N, C-alpha and C positions, 0 to 999 in steps of 0.2 A: 688278337682282334683289335681293330681300330675302334675309336669311339665315334659316334654320330652326333652332330649338333643340330638340333631342331630350332628354327626360328618360329616363334608363335607369339600371339598377342596374349599377354598375361594379365589376369585381374589382380588387383592389389588385395592382399590377404586381409588387410584391415578395413577395406571398403566394402560394405555390405550392400551398396547400391547397385553392384553389377557393372559399374562403369569401368572401362579399361584404365589402367594406370598411365598408359601412354596417350599423349595429347600433343597437338600441334604447338610447337614453341617457336617455330620460325618457318618462313616460306622463302624459296629461292626460285630464280628463273634461270634456266640453262639453255644454251644452244645445243641442239642435237643434230649430229651429222646423219645423212641418209641411211647408212648401214645400221647405225645404233637405233634409229627410229624404227627400221624394219624388225631389228631384234626385240625391241620394246613391244611392238605389236604382236610378235610371236609369243612373247612371254605372257602378255595379257590374254591372248587366246588360249594358251596351254594351261595357264594357272587359274584363269578367271578372277585374277586380282585386278584392281584398278591401277592406274599409272602410278599414283602416290605409293601404294603398297609394294608394287614392283621396285620402285626406285629406292624406297626405304630398305627393303630386303637386300637389294644389290649393294647398297653402301654398307650395311651391316656385314654382309658376306665378305666384301672387299676389306674391311677393317679386320675381321677375323683371319683372313689369309695373310694380310700384311703383318699383323702381330705374330702370327706363327712363323712366317718366313724370317722375320727379324729375330726370332728366338732360335733360329737354326733348323726349323722343321721344313719338310718338303710338301708341296701339294701334289698328291698322287691320285690319279684316276685308275681304278682297277676294274677290269671287266669280270663280273662274278662268274660267268660261264667258263671263261678261259684262264682266268687268273693273270692275264697280261696286264702289266702296270705301265702307266705313262706319266712321267713327271711333267707337271704343268708349271710354266714360268710366265709371270705376268711382267711385261716389260713396258 
């Protein structure tokens, strides 16, 4: 069985105010090409997250993928109905 990684907003165990431990430490401006803009809009609609949350999650997922591939692992999508697997490469 493979492990699943969930991305979630965590509360600091030592903070009893209920405020999240994550906060804005920097802001960036990026140019987004039309296809990526369309993909971003789809993700916002599908997830109901705002742009900032989608981009933060995307960067976190990309870092996780990069770390794992650098450690010799493969990124595999598996169809749970058929068991068919597809190795994903990000180039």
